[in-house]
PDB file of N, CA, C and O in Angstrom:
ATOM      1  N   MET A   1      79.684 -16.043  -4.337  1.00  0.00           N
ATOM      2  CA  MET A   1      79.236 -15.283  -5.065  1.00  0.00           C
ATOM      3  C   MET A   1      77.740 -15.340  -5.632  1.00  0.00           C
ATOM      4  O   MET A   1      76.663 -14.747  -5.586  1.00  0.00           O
ATOM      5  N   LYS A   2      78.540 -16.710  -6.335  1.00  0.00           N
ATOM      6  CA  LYS A   2      77.909 -16.840  -7.764  1.00  0.00           C
ATOM      7  C   LYS A   2      76.359 -17.633  -7.122  1.00  0.00           C
ATOM      8  O   LYS A   2      75.336 -17.047  -7.477  1.00  0.00           O
ATOM      9  N   GLN A   3      76.210 -18.556  -6.467  1.00  0.00           N
ATOM     10  CA  GLN A   3      75.039 -19.337  -5.534  1.00  0.00           C
ATOM     11  C   GLN A   3      74.159 -17.764  -5.231  1.00  0.00           C
ATOM     12  O   GLN A   3      73.016 -17.557  -5.638  1.00  0.00           O
ATOM     13  N   VAL A   4      74.936 -16.831  -4.486  1.00  0.00           N
ATOM     14  CA  VAL A   4      74.348 -15.632  -4.179  1.00  0.00           C
ATOM     15  C   VAL A   4      73.436 -15.142  -5.068  1.00  0.00           C
ATOM     16  O   VAL A   4      72.264 -15.480  -4.902  1.00  0.00           O
ATOM     17  N   GLU A   5      73.726 -14.395  -6.007  1.00  0.00           N
ATOM     18  CA  GLU A   5      73.241 -14.144  -7.480  1.00  0.00           C
ATOM     19  C   GLU A   5      72.396 -14.954  -8.184  1.00  0.00           C
ATOM     20  O   GLU A   5      71.575 -14.521  -8.993  1.00  0.00           O
ATOM     21  N   GLU A   6      72.602 -16.442  -7.842  1.00  0.00           N
ATOM     22  CA  GLU A   6      71.400 -17.204  -8.693  1.00  0.00           C
ATOM     23  C   GLU A   6      70.854 -17.315  -7.394  1.00  0.00           C
ATOM     24  O   GLU A   6      69.886 -17.983  -7.756  1.00  0.00           O
ATOM     25  N   ARG A   7      70.662 -17.186  -5.977  1.00  0.00           N
ATOM     26  CA  ARG A   7      69.435 -17.179  -5.223  1.00  0.00           C
ATOM     27  C   ARG A   7      68.600 -15.995  -5.444  1.00  0.00           C
ATOM     28  O   ARG A   7      67.392 -16.090  -5.660  1.00  0.00           O
ATOM     29  N   TYR A   8      69.390 -14.597  -5.379  1.00  0.00           N
ATOM     30  CA  TYR A   8      68.803 -13.395  -5.750  1.00  0.00           C
ATOM     31  C   TYR A   8      67.511 -13.609  -6.922  1.00  0.00           C
ATOM     32  O   TYR A   8      66.285 -13.566  -6.812  1.00  0.00           O
ATOM     33  N   GLU A   9      68.345 -13.832  -7.966  1.00  0.00           N
ATOM     34  CA  GLU A   9      67.473 -14.155  -9.344  1.00  0.00           C
ATOM     35  C   GLU A   9      66.405 -15.100  -9.425  1.00  0.00           C
ATOM     36  O   GLU A   9      65.771 -15.028 -10.478  1.00  0.00           O
ATOM     37  N   ALA A  10      66.002 -16.020  -8.556  1.00  0.00           N
ATOM     38  CA  ALA A  10      65.417 -16.552  -8.328  1.00  0.00           C
ATOM     39  C   ALA A  10      64.001 -16.217  -7.670  1.00  0.00           C
ATOM     40  O   ALA A  10      62.818 -16.318  -7.996  1.00  0.00           O
ATOM     41  N   SER A  11      64.816 -15.718  -6.455  1.00  0.00           N
ATOM     42  CA  SER A  11      63.981 -14.984  -5.432  1.00  0.00           C
ATOM     43  C   SER A  11      63.316 -13.973  -5.924  1.00  0.00           C
ATOM     44  O   SER A  11      62.199 -13.885  -5.416  1.00  0.00           O
ATOM     45  N   LYS A  12      63.687 -12.688  -7.182  1.00  0.00           N
ATOM     46  CA  LYS A  12      62.987 -11.657  -8.253  1.00  0.00           C
ATOM     47  C   LYS A  12      61.707 -12.457  -8.699  1.00  0.00           C
ATOM     48  O   LYS A  12      60.559 -12.224  -8.323  1.00  0.00           O
ATOM     49  N   MET A  13      62.179 -13.611  -9.717  1.00  0.00           N
ATOM     50  CA  MET A  13      61.536 -13.990 -10.568  1.00  0.00           C
ATOM     51  C   MET A  13      60.355 -14.821  -9.640  1.00  0.00           C
ATOM     52  O   MET A  13      59.493 -15.292 -10.384  1.00  0.00           O
ATOM     53  N   ALA A  14      60.153 -15.066  -8.415  1.00  0.00           N
ATOM     54  CA  ALA A  14      59.121 -15.514  -7.733  1.00  0.00           C
ATOM     55  C   ALA A  14      58.656 -14.297  -7.617  1.00  0.00           C
ATOM     56  O   ALA A  14      57.522 -14.160  -8.076  1.00  0.00           O
ATOM     57  N   TYR A  15      58.999 -13.634  -7.293  1.00  0.00           N
ATOM     58  CA  TYR A  15      58.302 -12.312  -6.887  1.00  0.00           C
ATOM     59  C   TYR A  15      57.339 -11.795  -8.001  1.00  0.00           C
ATOM     60  O   TYR A  15      56.141 -11.536  -7.882  1.00  0.00           O
ATOM     61  N   ARG A  16      58.108 -11.706  -9.081  1.00  0.00           N
ATOM     62  CA  ARG A  16      57.578 -11.147  -9.967  1.00  0.00           C
ATOM     63  C   ARG A  16      56.096 -11.969 -10.015  1.00  0.00           C
ATOM     64  O   ARG A  16      54.959 -11.508  -9.915  1.00  0.00           O
ATOM     65  N   ASP A  17      56.585 -13.461 -10.220  1.00  0.00           N
ATOM     66  CA  ASP A  17      55.610 -14.409 -10.444  1.00  0.00           C
ATOM     67  C   ASP A  17      53.909 -13.869  -9.994  1.00  0.00           C
ATOM     68  O   ASP A  17      52.842 -13.600 -10.545  1.00  0.00           O
ATOM     69  N   ILE A  18      54.585 -13.942  -8.467  1.00  0.00           N
ATOM     70  CA  ILE A  18      53.086 -13.466  -7.165  1.00  0.00           C
ATOM     71  C   ILE A  18      52.909 -12.840  -7.533  1.00  0.00           C
ATOM     72  O   ILE A  18      51.937 -12.970  -8.277  1.00  0.00           O
ATOM     73  N   LYS A  19      53.507 -11.573  -7.500  1.00  0.00           N
ATOM     74  CA  LYS A  19      52.651  -9.984  -7.570  1.00  0.00           C
ATOM     75  C   LYS A  19      52.146 -10.435  -9.264  1.00  0.00           C
ATOM     76  O   LYS A  19      50.920 -10.452  -9.150  1.00  0.00           O
ATOM     77  N   ASN A  20      52.410 -10.734 -10.480  1.00  0.00           N
ATOM     78  CA  ASN A  20      51.323 -11.005 -11.600  1.00  0.00           C
ATOM     79  C   ASN A  20      50.170 -11.864 -11.358  1.00  0.00           C
ATOM     80  O   ASN A  20      49.036 -11.482 -11.646  1.00  0.00           O
ATOM     81  N   SER A  21      50.415 -13.066 -10.817  1.00  0.00           N
ATOM     82  CA  SER A  21      49.361 -13.817 -10.322  1.00  0.00           C
ATOM     83  C   SER A  21      47.888 -12.725  -9.574  1.00  0.00           C
ATOM     84  O   SER A  21      46.697 -12.906  -9.829  1.00  0.00           O
ATOM     85  N   ILE A  22      48.374 -11.806  -8.787  1.00  0.00           N
ATOM     86  CA  ILE A  22      47.920 -11.284  -7.902  1.00  0.00           C
ATOM     87  C   ILE A  22      47.156 -10.176  -8.435  1.00  0.00           C
ATOM     88  O   ILE A  22      46.018 -10.037  -7.986  1.00  0.00           O
ATOM     89  N   ASP A  23      47.581  -9.346  -9.329  1.00  0.00           N
ATOM     90  CA  ASP A  23      47.397  -8.418 -10.473  1.00  0.00           C
ATOM     91  C   ASP A  23      46.421  -9.301 -11.297  1.00  0.00           C
ATOM     92  O   ASP A  23      45.238  -9.046 -11.519  1.00  0.00           O
ATOM     93  N   THR A  24      46.968 -10.144 -11.618  1.00  0.00           N
ATOM     94  CA  THR A  24      46.005 -10.895 -13.028  1.00  0.00           C
ATOM     95  C   THR A  24      44.063 -11.119 -12.112  1.00  0.00           C
ATOM     96  O   THR A  24      42.952 -10.873 -12.582  1.00  0.00           O
ATOM     97  N   ALA A  25      44.529 -11.746 -10.524  1.00  0.00           N
ATOM     98  CA  ALA A  25      43.085 -12.033 -10.170  1.00  0.00           C
ATOM     99  C   ALA A  25      42.490 -10.873  -9.469  1.00  0.00           C
ATOM    100  O   ALA A  25      41.289 -10.934  -9.203  1.00  0.00           O
ATOM    101  N   LYS A  26      43.386  -9.493  -9.028  1.00  0.00           N
ATOM    102  CA  LYS A  26      42.297  -8.233  -9.205  1.00  0.00           C
ATOM    103  C   LYS A  26      42.092  -7.899 -10.245  1.00  0.00           C
ATOM    104  O   LYS A  26      40.971  -7.411 -10.098  1.00  0.00           O
ATOM    105  N   ARG A  27      42.443  -7.725 -11.714  1.00  0.00           N
ATOM    106  CA  ARG A  27      41.808  -7.600 -12.776  1.00  0.00           C
ATOM    107  C   ARG A  27      40.601  -8.361 -12.877  1.00  0.00           C
ATOM    108  O   ARG A  27      39.499  -7.845 -13.064  1.00  0.00           O
ATOM    109  N   GLU A  28      40.834  -9.740 -12.740  1.00  0.00           N
ATOM    110  CA  GLU A  28      39.732 -10.792 -13.066  1.00  0.00           C
ATOM    111  C   GLU A  28      38.247 -10.310 -11.609  1.00  0.00           C
ATOM    112  O   GLU A  28      37.041 -10.105 -11.745  1.00  0.00           O
ATOM    113  N   GLY A  29      38.795 -10.304 -10.858  1.00  0.00           N
ATOM    114  CA  GLY A  29      37.706  -9.580  -9.956  1.00  0.00           C
ATOM    115  C   GLY A  29      36.664  -8.315  -9.943  1.00  0.00           C
ATOM    116  O   GLY A  29      35.483  -8.330  -9.595  1.00  0.00           O
ATOM    117  N   ARG A  30      37.621  -6.968 -10.534  1.00  0.00           N
ATOM    118  CA  ARG A  30      36.982  -6.252 -10.876  1.00  0.00           C
ATOM    119  C   ARG A  30      35.865  -6.189 -12.356  1.00  0.00           C
ATOM    120  O   ARG A  30      34.968  -5.384 -12.605  1.00  0.00           O
ATOM    121  N   ILE A  31      36.429  -7.547 -13.259  1.00  0.00           N
ATOM    122  CA  ILE A  31      35.047  -7.358 -14.377  1.00  0.00           C
ATOM    123  C   ILE A  31      34.299  -7.911 -13.781  1.00  0.00           C
ATOM    124  O   ILE A  31      33.114  -7.586 -13.857  1.00  0.00           O
ATOM    125  N   GLU A  32      34.782  -9.119 -12.833  1.00  0.00           N
ATOM    126  CA  GLU A  32      34.028 -10.288 -12.355  1.00  0.00           C
ATOM    127  C   GLU A  32      32.303  -8.749 -11.784  1.00  0.00           C
ATOM    128  O   GLU A  32      31.280  -8.455 -12.403  1.00  0.00           O
ATOM    129  N   GLY A  33      32.672  -8.412 -10.874  1.00  0.00           N
ATOM    130  CA  GLY A  33      31.975  -7.236 -10.049  1.00  0.00           C
ATOM    131  C   GLY A  33      31.628  -6.489 -11.302  1.00  0.00           C
ATOM    132  O   GLY A  33      30.447  -6.394 -10.970  1.00  0.00           O
ATOM    133  N   ARG A  34      31.657  -5.900 -12.422  1.00  0.00           N
ATOM    134  CA  ARG A  34      30.823  -5.338 -13.238  1.00  0.00           C
ATOM    135  C   ARG A  34      29.828  -5.817 -13.521  1.00  0.00           C
ATOM    136  O   ARG A  34      28.676  -5.389 -13.571  1.00  0.00           O
ATOM    137  N   THR A  35      30.546  -7.306 -13.835  1.00  0.00           N
ATOM    138  CA  THR A  35      29.196  -7.932 -14.553  1.00  0.00           C
ATOM    139  C   THR A  35      28.329  -8.006 -14.135  1.00  0.00           C
ATOM    140  O   THR A  35      27.251  -7.604 -14.573  1.00  0.00           O
ATOM    141  N   GLU A  36      28.621  -8.713 -12.862  1.00  0.00           N
ATOM    142  CA  GLU A  36      27.671  -8.727 -11.790  1.00  0.00           C
ATOM    143  C   GLU A  36      26.194  -7.759 -11.592  1.00  0.00           C
ATOM    144  O   GLU A  36      24.989  -7.971 -11.726  1.00  0.00           O
ATOM    145  N   ALA A  37      27.084  -6.561 -11.185  1.00  0.00           N
ATOM    146  CA  ALA A  37      26.582  -5.229 -11.546  1.00  0.00           C
ATOM    147  C   ALA A  37      25.587  -4.955 -12.489  1.00  0.00           C
ATOM    148  O   ALA A  37      24.433  -4.558 -12.323  1.00  0.00           O
ATOM    149  N   ASN A  38      26.253  -5.244 -13.573  1.00  0.00           N
ATOM    150  CA  ASN A  38      25.453  -5.159 -14.898  1.00  0.00           C
ATOM    151  C   ASN A  38      24.372  -5.626 -14.753  1.00  0.00           C
ATOM    152  O   ASN A  38      23.401  -4.871 -14.747  1.00  0.00           O
ATOM    153  N   ILE A  39      24.222  -6.940 -14.599  1.00  0.00           N
ATOM    154  CA  ILE A  39      23.443  -8.409 -14.805  1.00  0.00           C
ATOM    155  C   ILE A  39      22.227  -7.411 -13.262  1.00  0.00           C
ATOM    156  O   ILE A  39      21.036  -7.667 -13.087  1.00  0.00           O
ATOM    157  N   GLU A  40      22.873  -6.584 -12.612  1.00  0.00           N
ATOM    158  CA  GLU A  40      21.394  -6.279 -11.248  1.00  0.00           C
ATOM    159  C   GLU A  40      21.123  -5.558 -12.145  1.00  0.00           C
ATOM    160  O   GLU A  40      20.164  -6.048 -12.741  1.00  0.00           O
ATOM    161  N   THR A  41      21.525  -4.394 -12.713  1.00  0.00           N
ATOM    162  CA  THR A  41      20.765  -3.379 -13.039  1.00  0.00           C
ATOM    163  C   THR A  41      19.868  -3.606 -14.393  1.00  0.00           C
ATOM    164  O   THR A  41      18.909  -2.921 -14.748  1.00  0.00           O
ATOM    165  N   ALA A  42      20.467  -4.827 -15.104  1.00  0.00           N
ATOM    166  CA  ALA A  42      19.394  -5.067 -16.770  1.00  0.00           C
ATOM    167  C   ALA A  42      17.831  -5.324 -15.681  1.00  0.00           C
ATOM    168  O   ALA A  42      16.780  -4.710 -15.496  1.00  0.00           O
ATOM    169  N   LYS A  43      18.388  -6.432 -15.237  1.00  0.00           N
ATOM    170  CA  LYS A  43      17.021  -6.565 -13.744  1.00  0.00           C
ATOM    171  C   LYS A  43      16.267  -6.483 -13.806  1.00  0.00           C
ATOM    172  O   LYS A  43      15.299  -7.191 -14.082  1.00  0.00           O
ATOM    173  N   ARG A  44      16.590  -4.855 -13.379  1.00  0.00           N
ATOM    174  CA  ARG A  44      15.567  -3.948 -13.033  1.00  0.00           C
ATOM    175  C   ARG A  44      15.506  -2.976 -14.440  1.00  0.00           C
ATOM    176  O   ARG A  44      14.389  -3.073 -14.949  1.00  0.00           O
ATOM    177  N   LEU A  45      16.081  -2.398 -14.923  1.00  0.00           N
ATOM    178  CA  LEU A  45      15.140  -2.485 -16.057  1.00  0.00           C
ATOM    179  C   LEU A  45      14.356  -3.272 -17.195  1.00  0.00           C
ATOM    180  O   LEU A  45      13.578  -2.627 -17.898  1.00  0.00           O
ATOM    181  N   LEU A  46      14.496  -4.429 -17.378  1.00  0.00           N
ATOM    182  CA  LEU A  46      13.618  -5.345 -17.406  1.00  0.00           C
ATOM    183  C   LEU A  46      12.197  -5.034 -17.011  1.00  0.00           C
ATOM    184  O   LEU A  46      11.218  -4.700 -17.678  1.00  0.00           O
ATOM    185  N   ALA A  47      12.423  -5.295 -15.422  1.00  0.00           N
ATOM    186  CA  ALA A  47      11.392  -5.402 -14.579  1.00  0.00           C
ATOM    187  C   ALA A  47      10.785  -3.865 -14.566  1.00  0.00           C
ATOM    188  O   ALA A  47       9.677  -3.688 -14.060  1.00  0.00           O
ATOM    189  N   MET A  48      11.595  -2.641 -15.187  1.00  0.00           N
ATOM    190  CA  MET A  48      10.803  -1.436 -15.220  1.00  0.00           C
ATOM    191  C   MET A  48       9.865  -1.922 -17.076  1.00  0.00           C
ATOM    192  O   MET A  48       8.708  -1.561 -17.289  1.00  0.00           O
ATOM    193  N   GLY A  49      10.441  -2.490 -17.808  1.00  0.00           N
ATOM    194  CA  GLY A  49       9.428  -2.779 -19.281  1.00  0.00           C
ATOM    195  C   GLY A  49      10.325  -2.827 -20.355  1.00  0.00           C
ATOM    196  O   GLY A  49      10.032  -3.188 -21.495  1.00  0.00           O
ATOM    197  N   LEU A  50      11.763  -2.341 -19.846  1.00  0.00           N
ATOM    198  CA  LEU A  50      12.403  -2.168 -21.441  1.00  0.00           C
ATOM    199  C   LEU A  50      12.708  -2.681 -21.886  1.00  0.00           C
ATOM    200  O   LEU A  50      13.441  -3.446 -21.259  1.00  0.00           O
ATOM    201  N   PRO A  51      12.619  -2.940 -23.245  1.00  0.00           N
ATOM    202  CA  PRO A  51      12.949  -3.485 -24.089  1.00  0.00           C
ATOM    203  C   PRO A  51      14.141  -4.627 -23.923  1.00  0.00           C
ATOM    204  O   PRO A  51      14.230  -4.807 -22.709  1.00  0.00           O
ATOM    205  N   THR A  52      14.780  -5.195 -24.379  1.00  0.00           N
ATOM    206  CA  THR A  52      15.600  -6.247 -24.225  1.00  0.00           C
ATOM    207  C   THR A  52      17.169  -5.914 -24.955  1.00  0.00           C
ATOM    208  O   THR A  52      18.244  -6.107 -24.388  1.00  0.00           O
ATOM    209  N   GLU A  53      16.984  -5.346 -26.404  1.00  0.00           N
ATOM    210  CA  GLU A  53      17.782  -4.664 -27.269  1.00  0.00           C
ATOM    211  C   GLU A  53      18.152  -3.385 -26.049  1.00  0.00           C
ATOM    212  O   GLU A  53      19.215  -3.579 -25.460  1.00  0.00           O
ATOM    213  N   GLN A  54      17.430  -2.215 -25.667  1.00  0.00           N
ATOM    214  CA  GLN A  54      17.621  -1.245 -24.993  1.00  0.00           C
ATOM    215  C   GLN A  54      18.383  -1.412 -23.534  1.00  0.00           C
ATOM    216  O   GLN A  54      19.187  -0.689 -22.946  1.00  0.00           O
ATOM    217  N   VAL A  55      17.885  -2.459 -23.266  1.00  0.00           N
ATOM    218  CA  VAL A  55      19.073  -2.993 -21.893  1.00  0.00           C
ATOM    219  C   VAL A  55      20.149  -3.796 -21.845  1.00  0.00           C
ATOM    220  O   VAL A  55      20.678  -4.126 -20.784  1.00  0.00           O
ATOM    221  N   ALA A  56      20.600  -4.215 -23.146  1.00  0.00           N
ATOM    222  CA  ALA A  56      21.345  -4.806 -23.507  1.00  0.00           C
ATOM    223  C   ALA A  56      22.654  -3.236 -24.004  1.00  0.00           C
ATOM    224  O   ALA A  56      23.816  -2.896 -23.781  1.00  0.00           O
ATOM    225  N   LYS A  57      21.726  -2.872 -24.580  1.00  0.00           N
ATOM    226  CA  LYS A  57      22.968  -1.254 -24.799  1.00  0.00           C
ATOM    227  C   LYS A  57      23.054  -1.030 -23.944  1.00  0.00           C
ATOM    228  O   LYS A  57      24.179  -1.243 -23.489  1.00  0.00           O
ATOM    229  N   ALA A  58      22.276  -0.578 -23.215  1.00  0.00           N
ATOM    230  CA  ALA A  58      22.408   0.193 -21.772  1.00  0.00           C
ATOM    231  C   ALA A  58      23.260  -0.947 -21.058  1.00  0.00           C
ATOM    232  O   ALA A  58      24.445  -0.620 -21.119  1.00  0.00           O
ATOM    233  N   THR A  59      23.146  -1.793 -20.603  1.00  0.00           N
ATOM    234  CA  THR A  59      24.198  -2.600 -19.800  1.00  0.00           C
ATOM    235  C   THR A  59      25.851  -2.662 -20.319  1.00  0.00           C
ATOM    236  O   THR A  59      26.866  -2.256 -19.753  1.00  0.00           O
ATOM    237  N   GLN A  60      25.673  -3.310 -21.567  1.00  0.00           N
ATOM    238  CA  GLN A  60      26.987  -3.427 -22.240  1.00  0.00           C
ATOM    239  C   GLN A  60      26.925  -5.298 -22.171  1.00  0.00           C
ATOM    240  O   GLN A  60      27.831  -6.129 -22.229  1.00  0.00           O
ATOM    241  N   LEU A  61      25.664  -5.420 -22.048  1.00  0.00           N
ATOM    242  CA  LEU A  61      25.593  -7.143 -22.135  1.00  0.00           C
ATOM    243  C   LEU A  61      25.457  -7.654 -23.179  1.00  0.00           C
ATOM    244  O   LEU A  61      25.223  -6.850 -24.081  1.00  0.00           O
ATOM    245  N   PRO A  62      25.518  -9.029 -23.561  1.00  0.00           N
ATOM    246  CA  PRO A  62      25.091  -9.459 -24.693  1.00  0.00           C
ATOM    247  C   PRO A  62      23.877  -9.701 -24.730  1.00  0.00           C
ATOM    248  O   PRO A  62      23.299  -9.951 -23.672  1.00  0.00           O
ATOM    249  N   LEU A  63      23.221  -9.692 -25.876  1.00  0.00           N
ATOM    250  CA  LEU A  63      21.640  -9.516 -25.987  1.00  0.00           C
ATOM    251  C   LEU A  63      20.993 -11.137 -25.076  1.00  0.00           C
ATOM    252  O   LEU A  63      20.320 -11.326 -24.062  1.00  0.00           O
ATOM    253  N   ASP A  64      21.852 -12.319 -26.434  1.00  0.00           N
ATOM    254  CA  ASP A  64      21.452 -13.246 -25.194  1.00  0.00           C
ATOM    255  C   ASP A  64      21.224 -13.780 -24.090  1.00  0.00           C
ATOM    256  O   ASP A  64      20.483 -14.745 -23.903  1.00  0.00           O
ATOM    257  N   MET A  65      22.246 -12.809 -22.767  1.00  0.00           N
ATOM    258  CA  MET A  65      22.592 -12.761 -21.969  1.00  0.00           C
ATOM    259  C   MET A  65      21.830 -12.318 -21.051  1.00  0.00           C
ATOM    260  O   MET A  65      21.905 -12.811 -19.926  1.00  0.00           O
ATOM    261  N   VAL A  66      20.740 -11.070 -21.396  1.00  0.00           N
ATOM    262  CA  VAL A  66      19.889  -9.810 -20.995  1.00  0.00           C
ATOM    263  C   VAL A  66      18.521 -10.799 -21.738  1.00  0.00           C
ATOM    264  O   VAL A  66      17.530 -10.633 -21.027  1.00  0.00           O
ATOM    265  N   GLN A  67      18.230 -11.674 -22.837  1.00  0.00           N
ATOM    266  CA  GLN A  67      17.461 -12.474 -22.966  1.00  0.00           C
ATOM    267  C   GLN A  67      16.852 -13.592 -21.578  1.00  0.00           C
ATOM    268  O   GLN A  67      15.849 -13.613 -20.865  1.00  0.00           O
ATOM    269  N   ASN A  68      17.927 -14.312 -21.699  1.00  0.00           N
ATOM    270  CA  ASN A  68      18.048 -14.775 -20.772  1.00  0.00           C
ATOM    271  C   ASN A  68      17.434 -14.723 -19.221  1.00  0.00           C
ATOM    272  O   ASN A  68      16.966 -15.664 -18.579  1.00  0.00           O
ATOM    273  N   LEU A  69      17.539 -13.747 -18.940  1.00  0.00           N
ATOM    274  CA  LEU A  69      17.459 -13.195 -17.150  1.00  0.00           C
ATOM    275  C   LEU A  69      16.299 -12.712 -17.465  1.00  0.00           C
ATOM    276  O   LEU A  69      15.803 -12.381 -16.388  1.00  0.00           O
ATOM    277  N   SER A  70      15.388 -12.415 -18.509  1.00  0.00           N
ATOM    278  CA  SER A  70      13.689 -12.127 -19.328  1.00  0.00           C
ATOM    279  C   SER A  70      12.748 -13.104 -18.724  1.00  0.00           C
ATOM    280  O   SER A  70      11.624 -12.965 -18.242  1.00  0.00           O
ATOM    281  N   TYR A  71      13.754 -14.433 -18.935  1.00  0.00           N
ATOM    282  CA  TYR A  71      12.408 -15.449 -18.255  1.00  0.00           C
ATOM    283  C   TYR A  71      12.823 -16.065 -17.494  1.00  0.00           C
ATOM    284  O   TYR A  71      12.104 -16.851 -16.877  1.00  0.00           O
TER     285      TYR A  71
END
């Protein structure tokens, strides 16, 4: 009976580890997607002639990143 309980606990731990890995990957993917969308928006705003400071504020991207996009 003890072996069954140990295997069950090990199985639960493995499941939790896998689930946590998947949840983390989803979270990171969403962040990456938002960042890519903000970069595309920043490029369009810069092309429209908006100052880099305003673009950084509007997109919530770091100013240095927006400045690098404008070159």
